[in-house]
N, C-alpha and C positions, 0 to 999 in steps of 0.2 A: 695787047699783052701787058700784063702788069709788071712794073719794074720794082715794086716794093719788096724788100727782103723780109722774110718772116722774123718775128720777134725772137731774139736769142733767149734760150732757156737759161735763166740765171738761178743758181742754187742760193737759198737763203744763207746769210752768214752764220757760221758756226759760233755759238756763244761759248766763251771760256768757262771751264768748270767753276762751280760756286766755291768760293774760299770760305771756310768756316770762320765765323766771327770769334772775337776774343772771349765773349761770354759763353759761346757754345764750347769752345776749347776748354775753358776752366771748368764748366759743369761736367764735361765728359771725363776729364782727368780726375776730378774730385770723386766722382762715382766709382771710377776704376780703382783709385787708391783706397777708397773706403772698403771696397770689396776685398782687397788684398789684406788690409788690416783686420777686418772682421774674420776673414778666413784664418789668419794666424792666431786670433784669440781663441778660436774653437778647436785648434789643433791639440792633439794629445800631448801631454808633457814630454813623453819620450821623443816626439817629433821635434820639439823645440830644444832638445838637448838639456832639459832641466833634470837635476838629480834630486832624489827625495831628500827632505830635510833630515839633518842628523838629530835623532831623538835621544841619543845616549845622555844619561845624566852625568853631571859634573861630579868628580870624586869628592867624597865627604870624609870627615874624620870626627872622632869623639874626643872631647877634652873635658877634664875636670879641673876646676879652679875655684878659688874662694874669692868672692866679691863682697866687700864690706862686712866680712866676718861670716858670710853665709856660703856654704858649699853648693856648687852647681855642676852638674854633668850634662852636657849638651852635645848633640851631633849637628855639625854645620858643614857647609861647603868649605873646602880647604882654602878658598880665596876670601873667606869672610874675615873682615878686620875686627879687632877688639871693639872698636867703636860701634860697628853694626851689631856685634854680639850683645853689647850693653843696651843699645837703643831698641833693636828689633826683637831680640830674643828674651832679654831680661827686663825690658821696659824701664830701664834706668836712663831717662832722657836728659838728665842734667848735663852730661857731656855733650857739647854741641858739635855739629858737623858744619864747619865753616868752609874752608878751601878743599878739604878732603885730599890734600896733597902735602900735609906736614909743614905748611908755611905760616899758619896763623896762630896755632897753639890753642884754639878754642876747645879742642878735644883732649887736652892734657889730663892724664890720670897718673896715679902712682902704681907701679908694678914692683912688688917686693921692695917697696920704699923708695924707688927711683922714679922720677917723672919721665913719661914717655908720651909721644903723640899716638893716641890710640887708633887714629885713622891709618897709620902706617904699620901697625903691629898686627901680625896674623894671629887670630885667636887660637888656632890649633897648635901653635908653638908655645902656649902658656900652660902646659900641663903642670898642675901642682902649684901654680903661681898664686900670690896674694895680691889682689887688685883692690885699690881704694879709689872711689869716685867722690864727687862732691856730695852725694847723698850719704856717704859714710863718715863725714867729718864730724858732724855734731854728735853730742852725747845726749840723746833725747831732746829735751828743750834747750839744752845748754850748747850754744854755738861754739865752734872752734874759735880760738883766739884771733885767727886771721879773718875769719868770717865777720867777727865783731869789729875788728879793726877796719875792714872795708866799709862797714856801716858808719862807724865813728868818723872816718875820714872822707865819707861820701865819694868813694873811689870807683864809682860806676855811673853810667847814664842809661844807655839802652839795656845793659845787662847781658847781652848775648855772649860776650867774651869772658864775663865775670867768673863762671865756674872754672874755666881753664886758667885764668889769671890766679885764682885762689889756689888751685892745685899746684900750679907751678911755683907760687909763692911758698907754699908749704914745703915743697922740695928744696927750694932755694934756702930756706931757713935750716932744714935738716942738713944740707950740704955745707953750711957755714959760710955762705957767700953773702953775708949781710954786714960786712965790716964798714961800709961807707955807702953813701948815696950812689956814687959812681959804680961801685961793685954790684949793688942791687940792680941798677939799670942794665949793666952788662949781662948779668945772669938771668934777667927777666926779658931780655931782648927778643926771645923767640916767641913771645906772646904779643899779638897785635891788638890794640884798642882803636877802633875806627872813630870812636868819639873823642879820643885824645885826652884820656884821664891819666896819663902816665905819671905826672907829678904826684897825684893823690895815691895812685897804686903803689908807687915806690915808698911813699910816706907810710902807707898802711903796712907794707911788708916790714919796714924798719920798726914801726910801732909794735907789731906782733913779736918781732925778734928780740927787741930790747925793752919793751914795756914802756916806751916813752914816745 
């Protein structure tokens, strides 16, 4: 009689579940995320909560004014500045857009004989006004005395600020603020020259005012 015991039936060890690799995880989440984004891109605007764009036109107004002796009647957006009216509508580009905030004086023109920063002046408020720009100073081929003084004194370099400097200088002379170099400097201080020609500019204004 055999005394050997039968072999025990042993179940094979159970393998732990496979853990997804980092690469598999990233690939899976990227695909899923892309599907979500793609789906949102093709959703109807109403589903995204978008409102239709406002297509209403900005209010406009009509203004009649005289520029350099010529009468103009134009219809413009109520927010249009005198500077943009001159440059964009009347093609008078002598007045320069420097800071567009009233700080540099490059856009200076005369309105009813008084100097103003045209970038800060609304065009629709100038009904019936008389506007003079740098283009309107000369009499044909005869330059205004201040234009000639700027040439004689070499009072410019790049020339960008020159139209505003001259228009401000004309206003300064009309206002009678040319009693001294210090007074001219004070009343011309709203006009910036980045080239630094202030000494010659002041000299030119004084020359035009007093003929010396």
